[in-house]
N, C-alpha and C positions, 0 to 999 in steps of 0.2 A: 505127670504133666497132662493137663486136660486138652483135648482137641475139640474144636467146634465142628459140629456136623450140620450140613445144610439139608433142608427138606428137598427130596428129589424133584418136587413140582414147583419149587420157589422160583426157578428161572422162568418157567412158562407162565406163572402167575404174573411176574413182573413184566414180561413181554406183552401179555394180554392187557395189562393195565396201561402200558405205554401206548399200545395201539388204540385203546379206548380213549385215552386223553388226547391223542392226536386227532382221532375222528371227531371228538367233541370240539376241539380247537378249530378244525376246518368248518364244522357246522356253524359255530358261533361267528366265524369270519364271513361265511356265506349269508347268514341272517343279517349281520350288521351291514354288509354291502347292499342287500336288498332294502333294508330300512333307510340307508343313506340315499339310495337311488330314489325312493319315494319322496324323501324330504327335498332332494335336489330337483325333482320334477315340479313339486309345489312351488319352491322358491323360484325356479326358472319361469314358470307360468306367471307368477306374481310380478316378477321384475319385467317381463316382456310386456304385460298389460300396462304396467305403470309407465314404461318407456314410450309405448305407443299411444296411451290414452290420456296421459296428463298434459302434454303440450296443447292439444285442442281445448282441454278443460280450462287451462290458464289463458289461452288466447281469446276464447269466446266469453269466458266468465262462468264460474260455478252457478251463480244465481240464474243467469239466462238459460243455462242448460237444464239444471235440476228443477227449477221452478217455472220455466217457460212452458206454455201450453200449445205452441204452434211449431210444427215440424215441417219446414219447407226448405230442405237443404239445397235444392237446385233452382230456387227462385232468383230473380235479379238481386234481391236483398235477402240472402239466406237467413233462415231462423232455425234454431236447433233445440227447441224446447222439448224435453222428453218427460215432463211431469206426468202427463196422462198415460204415457207408456209404462212408467214405473208403477203408477197406481193400478193399471191393468194387470201387470204381472203379479202384484200383491193380491189383488182381488180375485183374479182367476185361480191362483194357487190356493188361496184360502177356501174358495168355494169348492175346488176339487178335493181338498183335504176333508172338508166337512161332509162331502158326499161319499168319498171313497174310503176313508179311514174306518168309519163304523162298519161298513160292509166287510172290509178286509179283516178287521179284528174278530168280528162275529164268525166269519168263515173259518178263520184260523182256530178259534175256540171250538167250532163244530168239528173240524177235522181232528183236532188233538184230543178232545174230551168226549164227544158224543157219537160221531159217526162210526159205524162198524167197518170192518176191513173191506167189505165188498163195495160199500158206498164211497169210502175214502179212495179206493182204487180207481173210481170213476172221476171224482172231483179233483184229485191231485194232478193227474195228467192234464186236465183242462186248465188248471192254474199254470202249470209249466208251459203249456201251449201259448197262453196269453203272454208269458214272459218272452217267448221266442218270436212273436210276431213283430216284424219291423215297424218302426214308428210311422213310416209313410203309409203303410197299409191301414193303420188306425185312422189316419187322415182321410184316406180314400173311402173307407167305410163310413166315417162321419159325414163326408161330403155327399155320398149317395143315399145313405139311409137316415142319418140323424137330422141333417139340415132340412130336408123336406118336412119332417115331423115338427121341428121347431118353427118352421115357416107357417105351418097350419095353425099352430098355437099363437104365433104372432098375429096372423090375420084375425083370429078370433078375439084376441085381447085388444087390438088397436084398430078394429074395423071402423069405429066412429071417431078416431083421433086424426084430424087433418094434419097435425104437425109432426106426426111420427114418420120417420124415414125407414121404410121396410128394408130388411137386410137379406131377404131370401133364406133366412135361417142361419146365415153365417154371422155369428155374433158371440158375445162373451159366454152366454149360457151353453151354446154348443161346445165351445172350447173347454169349458169347465167339465162338462160331462165326458168328453173324450179323455181329458187328463185324469179324471176320477177312475176311469176304466184302466188307463195305462199304469197307474200307481198300484193297482190291486195286487199284481203278482209279488211285488216287493214287500208290501205290507203283510200279505198273507204268509209268505214263506218265512220272513224274519219273525213275525209274531208267533207263528206255529212253533218254531224252534224255541222261542222264549217260553211258551206255555208248556211244552214238553219237558223243559229243563226244571220246572218247579218240583221241589222234593215231594215224593208221594205222601210223606207224613202230613203235609198241609191238607191234602185232600182227605186223608183218613181222619184227621182231627175234626174237620168240618162235618163229615158224614157222621162221626161218632156223637157230635153235639146235636144231631137231629136235622141237619141241613139236607135239603134235597140236592139232586144232581145239578140242577140249574142254579140253585143258590150257591152251591160250592164253586161253580165256575165263575159266577159274577162277584161273589163276596170273598172268595179265598184265592182262587187260582189267578184270575186276572190282576188283582192287586199285587200278588207276589211276582208276577211277570211284567210289572209296569216298566221296569228299566229296559228290558228287551223290546217291549212294545213302543216305548219312546224312541228307541233306535230305529225301529221300522218307520215311524212317522218322519224322522229326520231324513231317512233315505228316500221316502216317498216325496217329501217336499223338494229335495234335491232333484229328483226326476222331473217333477212338475215345473219347477222354476226354469230349468235348462232346456225343456223340450221346444223344438222349433218346427220340425218337418210336418208333424201332424197338425199343429196349431195353425200353420200357414195356410192350410187347406180349409179349415172350418171356422176361423175367427173373422174373416173378412178383410183384415189388413189395413183398416183406416185408423188414424190417430184420433180417438174420441175418448171422452170420459168413460170409465168402466161401469156402464149400466148393462143389465142382463141382455136386453134386446137392442144393443148397439154394436155395430161393426167396430172391432178393436184391433190393436196391434200390441203384441208382447215384446219384451226386450230382445229375446232370442230371435223372434221372427223378423224384427227390424234389421238385425244384422244379416240374416240369411237372405232376405228378399232384396237387399240393396247393395250388398258387397260386390256383386258381379259387375255393376256398372259405375260404382262410386269412384271418385278421384279427388285428389287434393284434400281440402278441408273436410269435405263430405266423408271421405274415406277415414280420415283421422277421427271424425266424430263417431263413426261406427266402432272404432276401437275404444273410444270413450264409453260408448254404450256397453261394450264388453266388460270394461273395467267396473262400471256400475253394476252390471249383472253379477260379476264375480264378487264384488263387495256385498251385494245384497244376499247372495247365497251364503257367504261366510257369516254374515250377521245373523241370518235366520238359524243356521246350524249352531252358532255359538249360543243364541238365546234358548233354543230347544235343549241343547246339552246342559245348560245351566239349570233349566227347569227340571231336567231328568235327575241331575245330581242333587238338587234340593229335595226332590221327592224321595230319593233313596238314602238321603243322609250323608252323601259323599262330600268330601271337601277337597280343595286344591285344584 
């Protein structure tokens, strides 16, 4: 009669396997809880903005709010048109992206592909320092350093224009320049990570075909990293659209069409500058502006994400 023999270490192996499975189960639960919390936060913010912003939108009328050009919430006959404010946010963000994104991508390419260790050790801390500066300090620097320079340019360009209303340098151009500097750390850090993740074989193939170092960067590495660079642009746009503290100091704060040398007001600055004293319908309208800002940000992110997926061949 045969008897079964057990391996002397089988019990410990099974115990270790059970511990490993238990640890993995706990980790999966923690990860799922964190993901659920993120989704809950987004849903909660969306529902709150809808609850607070939709009533005023329905009472005043979407057309009068979204297409109106006069913002006089405290007048005897209040008007709540934010069309120029929406255009200003779009124009200011677009101009900041046009100014800041090329500089950010080229800086990231320089750090990842060209700079030696000593030079990178100087540039990278400077980029990290830019990311750590509070928004209000950007605004103060813009107010004291940038606005006077823009005002000199404004005096030179419109000296013989009797109809121009001088802004003292507090205008859309100043706001866009400040935003361009503020999005640089995000664009640089995310783009650099994407560039460094490009497989070495792509660089080797380009160099083997006779491409120079610069040609390899622009024709091989950057196209291979375009998905990550697109993500950097999305994050930069999100930072620019939602900025308020710095822009409130350098943009002037008047509701005007978005021309470079006009004092303007962004969606975020409209909320920050008036929420402290707003009441009644006026306060409800500020929540409506918040809803418009949130919707605008979601639409921009969705559009850029779709463009990124189309460029990389992703679906779904």
